[in-house]
C-alpha positions as CSV (number, residue, x, y, z in Angstrom):
1,M,0.4,0.1,0.0
2,P,1.9,3.6,-0.9
3,A,3.1,5.4,2.3
4,D,0.1,7.9,1.5
5,L,-2.7,5.2,1.1
6,T,-1.6,4.2,4.5
7,K,-1.2,7.4,6.4
8,R,-5.3,7.8,5.2
9,A,-5.9,4.5,7.0
10,F,-4.1,4.6,9.8
11,D,-5.8,8.2,10.8
12,I,-9.0,6.9,9.8
13,L,-9.0,4.1,11.9
14,A,-7.5,5.8,14.7
15,S,-9.7,8.7,14.6
16,A,-12.4,6.9,14.9
17,I,-11.5,4.6,17.7
18,G,-10.8,8.3,19.4
19,L,-14.0,9.9,18.5
20,V,-15.9,6.4,20.7
21,V,-13.6,5.8,23.0
22,L,-13.2,9.0,23.9
23,S,-16.2,10.4,24.1
24,P,-16.9,10.3,28.1
25,V,-14.0,12.8,27.8
26,L,-15.3,14.7,25.3
27,L,-18.8,15.1,27.3
28,A,-16.9,16.5,30.4
29,I,-14.9,18.4,29.2
30,G,-18.0,20.2,27.5
31,L,-19.6,20.2,30.6
32,A,-16.4,21.9,31.8
33,I,-16.5,24.8,29.8
34,R,-20.3,25.7,30.0
35,L,-20.2,25.4,33.3
36,E,-17.5,27.9,33.8
37,S,-18.0,30.7,31.0
38,G,-21.5,29.6,29.1
39,P,-21.5,28.5,25.5
40,P,-20.1,28.5,22.7
41,V,-18.3,24.9,24.0
42,L,-15.9,25.4,20.5
43,F,-13.6,26.9,18.8
44,R,-14.0,27.3,14.9
45,Q,-11.1,29.3,13.5
46,T,-10.5,29.3,10.0
47,R,-7.1,27.8,8.4
48,V,-5.4,26.7,5.5
49,G,-5.8,23.4,4.4
50,R,-3.9,20.9,1.5
51,G,-3.9,22.4,-2.0
52,G,-4.2,26.0,0.0
53,A,-8.2,24.3,0.7
54,L,-9.7,26.8,3.6
55,F,-11.7,24.5,6.2
56,T,-13.1,25.4,9.9
57,I,-10.5,23.7,12.5
58,H,-12.1,22.6,15.9
59,K,-11.0,22.7,19.3
60,F,-12.0,23.3,23.1
61,R,-12.5,27.3,23.6
62,T,-9.5,28.2,26.6
63,M,-10.7,32.2,26.3
64,R,-13.5,34.6,26.8
65,P,-15.8,34.9,24.1
66,A,-14.6,37.8,22.0
67,A,-10.6,37.8,23.4
68,G,-9.2,39.9,20.6
69,S,-5.8,38.5,19.8
70,R,-5.1,34.9,18.9
71,I,-1.7,34.8,20.0
72,T,-1.6,34.2,23.7
73,A,1.4,34.3,26.4
74,A,1.2,32.3,29.6
75,G,-1.0,33.9,32.2
76,D,-2.9,35.5,29.6
77,P,-5.7,36.3,31.8
78,R,-8.1,36.1,28.9
79,V,-7.6,31.9,29.2
80,T,-10.2,30.7,31.5
81,R,-9.4,28.4,34.7
82,V,-10.2,25.5,32.3
83,G,-8.8,26.7,29.0
84,A,-5.0,26.8,31.4
85,F,-5.9,23.1,31.5
86,L,-6.9,21.9,29.1
87,R,-3.8,23.8,27.4
88,R,-1.1,22.6,29.5
89,T,-2.6,18.8,29.1
90,K,-3.3,19.4,24.9
91,L,-6.4,18.3,25.4
92,D,-8.1,21.1,23.8
93,E,-7.4,19.4,20.5
94,L,-9.6,16.0,21.1
95,P,-12.2,18.2,18.5
96,Q,-9.9,17.3,15.9
97,L,-10.0,13.8,15.5
98,W,-12.8,14.9,14.1
99,D,-10.7,17.0,11.5
100,I,-8.7,14.1,10.5
101,L,-11.7,11.7,10.2
102,R,-13.4,14.0,7.6
103,G,-9.8,14.5,6.0
104,V,-9.2,17.5,5.8
105,M,-5.8,16.8,9.1
106,S,-4.0,14.3,9.3
107,F,-2.3,13.4,13.4
108,V,1.0,14.0,12.0
109,G,1.7,17.5,9.8
110,P,2.2,20.7,10.0
111,R,0.0,22.6,11.9
112,P,-2.3,24.7,9.9
113,E,-1.9,28.5,9.9
114,V,-4.4,31.2,9.8
115,P,-4.7,32.6,6.4
116,D,-3.1,35.9,6.7
117,M,-0.7,34.3,8.7
118,L,0.8,32.2,5.2
119,A,2.2,35.7,4.1
120,Y,4.6,35.4,6.2
121,Y,5.9,32.5,4.7
122,P,8.6,33.0,1.5
123,P,6.9,31.6,-1.3
124,G,8.5,28.7,-2.0
125,D,7.8,27.4,1.6
126,R,4.6,27.8,1.5
127,A,3.8,25.8,-1.1
128,K,5.9,22.8,0.1
129,L,3.5,23.1,3.6
130,L,0.4,22.7,1.2
131,S,1.4,20.1,-0.4
132,V,0.3,18.0,2.8
133,R,-2.2,17.6,4.8
134,P,-2.2,20.0,8.1
135,G,-1.7,17.9,11.2
136,I,-2.0,18.0,15.1
137,T,1.5,17.5,15.9
138,D,5.1,17.9,14.3
139,L,8.6,18.6,15.0
140,A,7.2,21.9,15.9
141,T,5.1,20.6,18.1
142,L,7.6,19.2,20.0
143,E,9.6,21.8,20.3
144,F,7.7,24.3,21.3
145,R,5.3,22.3,23.0
146,D,5.4,25.6,26.0
147,E,5.3,27.8,23.5
148,E,3.2,30.1,25.7
149,A,6.2,29.8,28.3
150,I,8.7,31.3,25.9
151,L,6.3,34.6,24.9
152,A,5.9,35.2,28.1
153,G,8.6,38.3,28.6
154,A,7.8,39.7,25.0
155,N,6.7,43.5,25.7
156,D,5.2,42.5,21.9
157,V,3.2,39.2,21.7
158,E,2.6,38.3,18.2
159,R,5.8,40.2,17.0
160,A,8.1,37.6,19.0
161,Y,5.8,35.2,17.1
162,L,6.6,36.3,13.8
163,E,10.7,37.3,14.2
164,E,11.3,34.1,17.0
165,V,8.9,31.4,17.0
166,V,7.7,31.5,12.7
167,P,10.9,31.0,11.5
168,R,11.8,28.2,13.6
169,K,8.2,26.4,13.1
170,L,8.4,26.9,9.5
171,A,12.3,25.7,9.4
172,L,10.9,22.7,11.3
173,A,7.9,21.8,9.3
174,T,10.1,22.1,5.5
175,R,12.3,20.1,7.2
176,Y,9.0,17.3,8.2
177,V,7.7,17.5,5.0
178,D,10.7,16.7,2.9
179,S,11.5,13.1,4.3
180,R,7.4,12.1,5.9
181,S,7.2,8.5,5.9
182,F,4.8,6.6,8.1
183,T,7.9,5.1,10.0
184,L,9.4,9.1,11.1
185,D,5.2,9.5,11.5
186,M,4.8,6.5,13.8
187,Q,8.3,8.3,15.7
188,I,6.1,11.4,15.8
189,L,3.5,9.9,17.8
190,A,5.2,8.1,20.3
191,R,7.1,11.5,21.0
192,T,4.3,13.1,21.5
193,L,2.0,11.1,24.0
194,A,5.4,10.9,25.7
195,A,5.5,14.4,26.6
196,L,2.2,14.7,27.0
197,V,2.4,12.0,30.0
198,R,6.0,13.6,31.0
199,R,5.5,16.3,34.4
200,P,5.9,19.6,33.1
201,P,9.3,21.4,34.0
202,D,7.4,24.1,36.0
203,Q,4.8,21.7,38.3
204,P,5.2,20.5,41.5
205,R,4.8,16.9,41.5
206,P,1.2,15.6,43.0
207,R,2.0,13.5,46.4
C-alpha cells in the first residue's frame, strides 16, 4: 500500500476509535467549559489546508468569548481556568479527531495556519507546506510545546511570535515535509504521547 494510503487508513481508523473511546471525556470537557464560561463550547476558525483549501478547525474553547488577539503568552488573563488546564494537557485539541476523520487534517503534519499568517512565509516554503495535509502534531509542535512560556516575557507578543517562533517552526515543518514517511509519523506520535505524560518542568510533582 502506498505511504499516503497507509497514512490515511491509519488516520481514519485511529480517529474513529478515538472519538468513540474518548466520548465520555469529550462530553465532560464540554460540560466543564459551559459551566465555567457558558457557550460556545467549541472554538472554530478558518485555516488553510492541503492545496490551499480553506477549512474550519475545531478545538475546545479555552479563552473567554471575543477575547481579541489569537496569540497568547503564559498568564494571559483571557484564558479561563478550565482553558488553562486544557492547554497545559493539550486536551483542547481533541475535537480535531473529527477534522482528521473528515479528511482535512492528519495526526501528523505541519500545523495549519490562518490565511493571513501565510503571507509571512516565503512562496516556496508555503507551497511545500500546503502540499500535505496539516496535522495535530509535528516536529515544531514538539519543540514549541511550551510556546506560551517562551512568549511570556515579550513586550509585544505578536511581534515576538513572528520574529522568533515562526522562522523556527517553518524550518521544522519543511524538514518534516522533505523527509516524511509513515515510520517518521509513528516516531513523532510516540514522542508526542511521551511528552504529554511527562510532568511539565514548571509543575510540582503530585503527592
